[in-house]
C-alpha positions as CSV (number, residue, x, y, z in Angstrom):
1,M,89.1,114.6,-65.3
2,Q,85.4,113.8,-65.2
3,I,83.6,112.7,-62.1
4,M,80.6,110.4,-62.6
5,H,78.2,109.1,-60.0
6,T,76.8,105.6,-60.1
7,P,73.3,104.7,-59.2
8,G,74.6,103.2,-56.0
9,G,75.9,106.6,-54.9
10,D,79.6,105.9,-55.6
11,A,81.8,108.5,-57.5
12,V,84.1,107.4,-60.4
13,A,86.9,109.6,-61.7
14,V,87.7,109.3,-65.4
15,M,91.1,110.7,-66.4
16,K,93.3,111.0,-69.4
17,A,96.5,109.1,-69.2
18,K,98.6,112.2,-68.5
19,E,96.2,113.2,-65.7
20,L,96.5,109.8,-64.2
21,L,100.3,109.9,-64.3
22,L,100.4,113.4,-62.7
23,T,98.0,112.2,-60.0
24,E,100.2,109.1,-59.3
25,V,103.3,111.3,-59.0
26,A,101.6,113.8,-56.7
27,L,100.3,111.0,-54.5
28,M,103.7,109.3,-54.3
29,A,105.2,112.6,-53.1
30,Y,102.4,113.1,-50.6
31,V,102.7,109.6,-49.2
32,A,106.5,109.9,-49.0
33,E,106.0,113.0,-46.7
34,N,103.0,111.5,-44.8
35,P,103.5,107.7,-44.6
36,D,101.0,107.4,-41.8
37,S,98.1,108.6,-44.0
38,N,96.2,105.4,-44.5
39,L,93.8,107.1,-46.9
40,A,96.6,108.5,-49.1
41,V,98.3,105.1,-49.2
42,R,95.1,103.4,-50.2
43,V,94.3,106.0,-52.9
44,M,97.9,105.8,-54.2
45,R,97.6,102.0,-54.4
46,D,94.4,102.3,-56.4
47,V,95.8,104.9,-58.7
48,V,98.9,102.8,-59.4
49,T,96.7,99.8,-60.1
50,A,94.6,101.8,-62.5
51,S,97.7,103.1,-64.2
52,E,99.1,99.6,-64.6
53,E,95.8,98.3,-66.0
54,A,95.6,101.2,-68.5
55,E,99.2,100.4,-69.6
56,R,98.4,96.7,-69.9
57,C,95.3,97.4,-72.0
58,A,97.3,99.7,-74.3
59,E,99.9,97.1,-74.8
60,E,97.3,94.5,-75.6
61,A,95.6,96.8,-78.1
62,A,99.0,97.5,-79.8
63,E,99.7,93.8,-80.0
64,S,96.3,93.1,-81.5
65,A,96.7,95.9,-84.0
66,G,100.2,94.6,-85.0
67,A,98.9,91.0,-85.4
68,A,96.0,92.2,-87.5
69,A,98.3,94.3,-89.7
70,S,100.6,91.3,-90.3
71,A,97.7,88.9,-91.2
């Protein structure tokens, strides 16, 4: 994972797919044990959303590659 800082002062984490999956699983386990942790719930939601977005992009790329190969 790499942490980058934006000019606005925000931090952005860049992860490999397997790191994102491990983070998602760890957050789900933590939230299951600590359901009142608003921060953990918000972070888990953001991680799940990022994971779904990465999966969607990978599927679109695979479809585009398949369409280009058959053309």
